[in-house]
C-alpha positions as CSV (number, residue, x, y, z in Angstrom):
1,M,-49.5,42.5,84.0
2,A,-49.0,38.8,85.0
3,H,-52.1,36.5,85.3
4,E,-51.7,33.2,87.1
5,I,-52.9,29.9,85.7
6,K,-54.1,27.7,88.7
7,I,-54.8,24.0,89.1
8,P,-58.6,23.8,88.7
9,S,-61.0,21.7,90.8
10,V,-61.7,18.5,89.0
11,G,-63.8,16.7,91.6
12,E,-64.8,16.9,95.2
13,S,-62.6,14.0,96.4
14,I,-59.5,15.2,94.5
15,T,-57.1,17.5,96.4
16,S,-54.0,17.6,94.2
17,A,-52.8,17.0,90.7
18,T,-49.5,16.3,89.0
19,L,-48.0,18.3,86.2
20,G,-47.8,15.7,83.4
21,A,-46.4,17.7,80.5
22,W,-45.8,21.2,79.2
23,H,-47.0,21.9,75.6
24,K,-45.4,25.4,75.4
25,V,-41.9,26.2,76.3
26,E,-40.8,28.8,78.9
27,G,-41.1,32.3,77.6
28,A,-43.2,31.4,74.6
29,Y,-45.9,33.8,73.3
30,V,-49.2,32.0,73.6
31,R,-52.7,32.8,72.3
32,A,-56.0,32.4,74.1
33,G,-57.3,28.9,73.6
34,E,-54.0,27.2,73.1
35,V,-53.2,24.2,75.2
36,L,-50.5,25.0,77.7
37,L,-50.0,21.9,79.9
38,T,-51.5,18.5,80.9
39,I,-52.3,17.7,84.5
40,E,-52.9,14.2,85.9
41,T,-55.0,13.3,89.0
42,D,-55.6,9.9,90.6
43,K,-58.6,9.5,88.3
44,I,-58.3,11.5,85.1
45,T,-56.0,13.4,82.8
46,T,-56.9,16.8,81.5
47,E,-55.4,19.7,79.6
48,L,-55.3,23.4,80.6
49,E,-55.7,26.2,78.0
50,S,-54.6,29.8,78.0
51,D,-57.4,32.3,78.6
52,R,-55.5,35.2,77.1
53,D,-52.6,36.3,74.9
54,G,-49.2,36.8,76.4
55,F,-45.8,35.4,77.4
56,L,-45.9,32.1,79.3
57,H,-43.8,31.5,82.4
58,H,-43.5,28.1,84.1
59,L,-44.1,28.0,87.8
60,A,-43.7,24.2,88.2
61,A,-41.8,21.4,86.6
62,V,-43.1,18.1,85.1
63,G,-43.7,15.6,87.9
64,D,-44.5,18.2,90.5
65,E,-47.6,17.5,92.6
66,L,-49.6,20.6,93.2
67,A,-52.6,21.3,95.4
68,I,-55.9,22.3,93.8
69,G,-55.9,26.1,93.4
70,A,-52.1,26.3,93.4
71,P,-50.5,28.4,90.5
72,V,-48.8,26.3,87.9
73,A,-48.0,29.1,85.3
74,S,-48.4,32.8,84.7
75,I,-49.1,34.7,81.5
76,E,-47.6,38.2,81.2
77,E,-50.0,40.1,79.0
78,G,-48.5,42.0,76.0
79,E,-48.4,42.4,72.3
80,A,-47.0,39.7,70.1
81,P,-43.2,40.2,69.9
82,A,-41.6,42.3,67.2
83,S,-39.6,40.6,64.5
84,S,-36.3,41.9,65.9
85,V,-35.0,44.0,68.8
86,E,-33.1,46.1,66.4
87,A,-34.5,47.7,63.3
88,P,-34.3,45.4,60.3
89,V,-31.9,46.3,57.5
90,K,-31.6,45.1,54.0
91,N,-28.4,43.4,52.7
92,E,-27.1,43.5,49.2
93,A,-29.4,40.7,48.2
94,G,-32.4,42.6,49.4
95,T,-33.1,40.1,52.2
96,V,-34.3,41.4,55.5
97,S,-32.0,40.7,58.3
98,A,-31.6,41.8,61.9
99,G,-28.9,44.0,63.3
100,A,-25.4,43.1,64.3
101,E,-26.3,39.9,66.2
102,D,-27.5,37.9,63.2
103,N,-27.0,40.2,60.2
104,E,-25.7,37.3,58.1
105,V,-29.0,35.3,58.6
106,K,-31.5,35.3,55.8
107,A,-35.1,34.9,57.1
108,T,-38.6,36.0,56.3
109,P,-40.2,38.6,58.6
110,V,-42.7,36.1,59.8
111,A,-40.0,33.6,60.6
112,R,-38.2,36.2,62.7
113,K,-41.3,37.1,64.6
114,I,-42.0,33.5,65.5
115,A,-38.4,32.9,66.4
116,K,-38.4,35.9,68.8
117,G,-41.5,34.7,70.6
118,E,-40.2,31.1,70.9
119,G,-36.7,32.1,72.0
120,I,-35.1,30.4,69.0
121,D,-31.6,31.5,67.7
122,L,-31.9,31.9,63.9
123,T,-28.2,31.4,63.5
124,S,-28.7,27.8,64.6
125,L,-31.2,27.0,61.8
126,S,-30.7,26.0,58.2
127,G,-33.2,27.6,55.8
128,T,-35.2,25.6,53.3
129,G,-36.4,28.7,51.3
130,A,-35.0,30.2,48.2
131,G,-31.3,30.9,48.5
132,G,-31.3,29.2,52.0
133,K,-33.7,31.7,53.5
134,I,-35.3,30.6,56.8
135,T,-39.0,30.3,56.5
136,K,-41.9,30.1,58.9
137,A,-42.0,26.3,58.6
138,D,-38.3,26.1,59.6
139,V,-38.9,28.0,62.8
140,L,-42.0,26.1,63.7
141,D,-40.2,22.8,63.2
142,A,-37.4,24.0,65.5
143,A,-39.9,25.1,68.1
144,N,-41.5,21.6,68.1
145,D,-38.1,20.0,68.4
146,Q,-37.1,22.3,71.2
147,S,-40.3,21.6,73.2
148,G,-39.9,17.8,72.7
149,A,-36.3,18.0,73.8
150,K,-37.2,19.9,77.0
151,E,-39.9,17.4,77.9
152,K,-37.5,14.4,77.3
153,T,-34.9,16.1,79.5
154,V,-37.4,16.5,82.4
155,V,-38.6,12.9,82.0
156,A,-35.0,11.7,82.0
157,E,-34.4,13.5,85.3
158,A,-37.3,11.8,86.9
159,V,-35.9,8.3,86.1
160,V,-33.0,7.1,88.1
161,I,-30.8,4.3,86.8
162,A,-28.6,2.7,89.4
163,A,-27.2,-0.6,90.5
164,D,-28.8,-2.6,93.3
165,L,-26.9,-4.4,96.1
166,S,-26.0,-7.3,93.8
167,G,-24.5,-4.9,91.3
168,K,-27.3,-5.4,88.8
169,Q,-28.7,-2.3,87.0
170,T,-32.2,-1.2,87.9
171,T,-34.5,1.7,86.9
172,R,-36.5,3.6,89.5
173,R,-39.2,6.1,88.7
174,K,-42.0,7.8,90.7
175,M,-45.4,6.1,90.5
176,S,-48.0,8.2,88.7
177,P,-51.0,9.4,90.6
178,L,-53.3,7.2,88.5
179,R,-51.2,4.1,89.1
180,R,-51.1,4.8,92.8
181,K,-54.9,5.1,92.8
182,I,-55.3,1.9,90.9
183,A,-53.0,0.1,93.4
184,T,-54.9,1.4,96.4
185,H,-58.2,0.7,94.8
186,L,-57.4,-2.9,94.1
187,V,-55.9,-3.6,97.5
188,N,-58.9,-2.1,99.2
189,A,-61.3,-4.1,97.1
190,Q,-59.7,-7.4,98.4
191,H,-59.6,-6.2,102.0
192,N,-63.1,-4.9,102.2
193,A,-65.1,-7.6,100.3
194,A,-65.5,-11.3,100.3
195,I,-64.6,-11.9,96.7
196,L,-65.5,-15.2,95.1
197,T,-65.4,-16.1,91.4
198,T,-67.6,-18.5,89.4
199,F,-66.9,-19.7,85.9
200,N,-68.8,-20.9,82.8
201,E,-68.2,-21.1,79.1
202,C,-70.2,-19.7,76.2
203,D,-70.7,-20.8,72.7
204,M,-70.2,-17.7,70.6
205,T,-71.5,-19.2,67.3
206,A,-74.9,-17.5,67.3
207,I,-73.5,-14.0,67.9
208,M,-70.7,-14.4,65.4
209,D,-73.1,-15.6,62.7
210,L,-75.5,-12.8,63.5
211,R,-72.7,-10.2,63.3
212,K,-71.5,-11.6,60.0
213,R,-75.0,-11.4,58.5
214,V,-75.9,-7.9,59.5
215,Q,-72.5,-6.1,59.9
216,D,-72.5,-4.3,56.5
217,D,-76.0,-3.0,56.9
218,F,-75.4,-2.1,60.5
219,V,-72.3,0.0,59.6
220,A,-74.1,1.6,56.7
221,R,-77.0,2.7,58.8
222,H,-75.3,3.6,62.1
223,G,-71.7,4.4,61.2
224,V,-70.2,2.1,63.8
225,K,-69.5,-1.7,63.8
226,L,-71.6,-4.1,65.7
227,G,-69.1,-5.4,68.3
228,F,-69.3,-8.1,71.0
229,M,-69.5,-5.6,73.9
230,S,-73.0,-4.4,73.2
231,F,-74.3,-8.0,73.3
232,F,-72.5,-8.5,76.7
233,I,-73.9,-5.3,78.1
234,K,-77.4,-6.2,77.1
235,A,-77.0,-9.8,78.5
236,V,-75.7,-8.3,81.8
237,V,-78.7,-5.9,82.0
238,D,-81.0,-8.9,81.4
239,A,-79.2,-10.9,84.2
240,L,-79.3,-8.0,86.6
241,Q,-83.1,-7.7,86.1
242,A,-83.4,-11.4,86.8
243,V,-81.1,-11.4,89.8
244,P,-81.4,-8.0,91.4
245,S,-79.1,-8.8,94.4
246,V,-76.1,-8.5,92.0
247,N,-77.3,-4.9,91.2
248,G,-76.7,-3.7,94.7
249,R,-74.0,-2.7,97.1
250,I,-73.3,-2.7,100.9
251,E,-73.0,0.7,102.7
252,G,-72.2,0.2,106.3
253,D,-74.9,-2.1,107.7
254,E,-77.3,-1.3,104.9
255,V,-77.9,-2.9,101.5
256,V,-78.6,-0.5,98.6
257,E,-80.3,-2.0,95.6
258,N,-80.1,-0.1,92.3
259,H,-83.0,0.2,90.0
260,F,-81.0,1.5,87.0
261,Y,-78.5,-0.1,84.7
262,D,-75.3,2.0,84.3
263,I,-72.7,-0.4,83.2
264,G,-68.9,0.3,83.4
265,V,-66.7,-1.0,80.6
266,A,-63.0,-1.3,81.4
267,V,-60.7,0.4,78.9
268,G,-57.0,-0.1,78.9
269,T,-54.8,3.0,78.2
270,D,-51.1,3.8,78.4
271,K,-51.6,5.4,81.8
272,G,-53.6,2.5,83.2
273,L,-57.1,1.0,83.4
274,M,-60.1,3.3,83.3
275,V,-63.8,2.3,83.6
276,P,-66.1,4.8,81.9
277,V,-69.8,4.2,82.5
278,I,-72.5,3.7,79.9
279,R,-75.7,5.1,81.3
280,D,-79.2,3.6,81.1
281,C,-78.2,0.6,79.1
282,D,-81.6,-1.0,79.5
283,Q,-83.1,1.9,77.4
284,K,-80.4,2.1,74.7
285,S,-80.2,0.3,71.4
286,F,-77.2,-1.7,70.3
287,A,-76.1,1.1,68.0
288,T,-76.2,3.7,70.7
289,I,-74.2,1.5,73.0
290,E,-71.6,0.9,70.4
291,K,-71.3,4.6,69.7
292,D,-70.9,5.3,73.4
293,I,-68.1,2.7,73.6
294,V,-66.3,4.2,70.7
295,E,-66.6,7.7,72.1
296,Y,-65.3,6.7,75.5
297,A,-62.4,4.7,74.0
298,N,-61.3,7.8,72.0
299,K,-61.6,10.0,75.0
300,A,-59.6,7.6,77.2
301,R,-56.8,7.4,74.6
302,E,-56.7,11.2,74.3
303,G,-56.7,11.7,78.0
304,K,-60.1,13.6,77.9
305,I,-62.1,11.3,80.2
306,S,-63.9,13.4,82.9
307,L,-64.5,12.4,86.4
308,G,-68.3,12.2,85.7
309,D,-67.6,9.7,83.0
310,L,-66.2,7.3,85.6
311,Q,-68.7,7.6,88.4
312,G,-72.0,5.8,89.3
313,G,-71.7,2.4,87.6
314,V,-73.6,-0.5,89.1
315,F,-71.7,-3.4,87.4
316,T,-68.4,-3.7,85.4
317,I,-67.4,-5.7,82.3
318,T,-63.7,-6.2,81.6
319,N,-62.4,-7.9,78.4
320,G,-59.0,-9.5,78.9
321,G,-59.6,-11.5,75.8
322,I,-58.4,-8.7,73.6
323,Y,-54.9,-9.2,75.1
324,G,-55.1,-13.0,74.7
325,S,-56.3,-14.0,78.2
326,L,-57.9,-17.4,78.3
327,L,-59.1,-17.3,81.9
328,S,-58.9,-14.8,84.8
329,T,-60.5,-13.9,88.2
330,P,-61.4,-10.2,87.8
331,I,-61.3,-8.0,91.0
332,L,-64.4,-6.1,92.0
333,N,-64.7,-2.4,91.3
334,P,-66.0,-1.1,94.7
335,P,-68.6,-0.3,95.8
336,Q,-70.1,-2.6,93.1
337,S,-70.9,-6.2,93.9
338,G,-70.1,-7.9,90.6
339,I,-67.8,-7.8,87.6
340,L,-67.9,-10.0,84.5
341,G,-64.7,-11.1,82.8
342,M,-64.7,-11.8,79.1
343,H,-61.8,-13.8,77.6
344,S,-60.4,-14.8,74.2
345,I,-62.6,-16.8,71.8
346,Q,-61.0,-20.2,70.9
347,Q,-62.1,-23.0,68.6
348,R,-62.5,-26.0,70.9
349,P,-64.1,-29.4,70.6
350,V,-67.4,-29.6,72.5
351,A,-70.1,-32.2,72.7
352,L,-73.3,-31.2,70.9
353,N,-76.3,-33.5,70.5
354,G,-74.1,-36.5,71.2
355,Q,-71.4,-35.5,68.7
356,V,-68.0,-33.8,69.1
357,V,-68.0,-30.5,67.1
358,I,-65.6,-27.6,66.9
359,R,-67.1,-24.4,68.2
360,P,-65.9,-20.8,69.1
361,M,-65.9,-20.9,72.9
362,M,-65.3,-18.2,75.5
363,Y,-64.8,-18.7,79.2
364,L,-66.8,-16.3,81.4
365,A,-65.8,-15.3,84.9
366,L,-68.1,-13.6,87.4
367,S,-66.4,-12.2,90.5
368,Y,-68.9,-11.2,93.2
369,D,-69.1,-10.0,96.8
370,H,-70.2,-13.1,98.7
371,R,-71.3,-10.9,101.6
372,L,-74.3,-9.8,99.5
373,V,-74.6,-12.3,96.7
374,D,-75.0,-16.0,97.5
375,G,-73.5,-18.7,95.4
376,K,-76.9,-19.7,93.9
377,E,-77.6,-16.2,92.8
378,A,-74.2,-15.8,91.3
379,V,-74.4,-19.0,89.3
380,T,-78.0,-18.1,88.2
381,F,-76.7,-14.7,87.1
382,L,-73.9,-16.2,85.0
383,V,-76.0,-18.9,83.5
384,R,-78.5,-16.2,82.4
385,V,-75.7,-14.2,80.8
386,K,-74.6,-17.4,79.0
387,D,-78.1,-18.1,77.8
388,C,-78.6,-14.6,76.4
389,L,-75.3,-14.8,74.5
390,E,-76.0,-18.2,73.0
391,N,-79.5,-17.1,72.1
392,P,-79.1,-13.4,71.2
393,E,-82.8,-13.1,70.1
394,R,-83.7,-13.1,73.8
395,I,-82.0,-9.8,74.4
396,M,-83.1,-8.4,71.1
397,L,-86.8,-9.3,71.6
398,G,-86.8,-8.9,75.4
399,T,-87.9,-12.5,76.1
């Protein structure tokens, strides 16, 4: 009996998903709980597992866009495949072999069983066992190579290399759902808000000295490093409390002011930018925030971010400095009214108490929706962030 695997619902606003990759080849025997495929939506990437044992049949190809609820695969229930279609016989050396089709192949019974389920021709393999016998490991390696080759073939078919009108070679590929969503999101942000950016610079000496003094003890106690981002999140929370208009949004002809502090932290992945949200940052310790950041970063890289992880933020922080950016004008993350851009730390000469000294400096950029936030409020907000970072005892003691 065949059982269909359908595209699951992954959010109210999501109506379709794209088949990103197959993890099991056509006709393979799969077990309940094994990952079959990866699907991508315009917001998240997720894996689908088998809910039963049986033979897998593909109903879609990599790159196909499927509606929520559409079948993507089927599993034909049945027992694990026998080691051979014909009864095994023993040759002169006492090695079990199949019938006429591969009676010259030396292989263990387990290797034959796996090869049958994966559709692998034993005559094409070289055995690494005693006397050249094909082992379980040999067949599993071949199955992995076969799966990878099929995926590469599908990907190659989705990429078109051709010459343009001038005769120069170009590569054309379909935009992923996530990239399409990012493009639409950014364009809408600029069309629907009056975005303005204000700048300042921050002396990072105090934070760097503090981290150096307490880092070893912090790691020993909490199991994570004390990074810069937790300081920035705490500074932003302090500034949002001081300038509440930045912690709001426009909905139609109404202004909605938030009284909670769920801060989004932009994370770059191979598939694009994601902004997981750290909840209730005003109530969390530095250690808890750092653990949340590490957990989200790992989930983003593994493609396991859920839709709920990305929703509900009131403000966003993005760190272009990790890529070497000196200065930028970040784009709002609607419907939020503010986003803070961090940048690379550079040793620069600055005037301090009438003397020129070298200090680790970072440019800060606050982009905001000028429809809701006035220039005075934006500057006040950014100066408050700067003060908190240059005097970290303020955010640690709540002063």
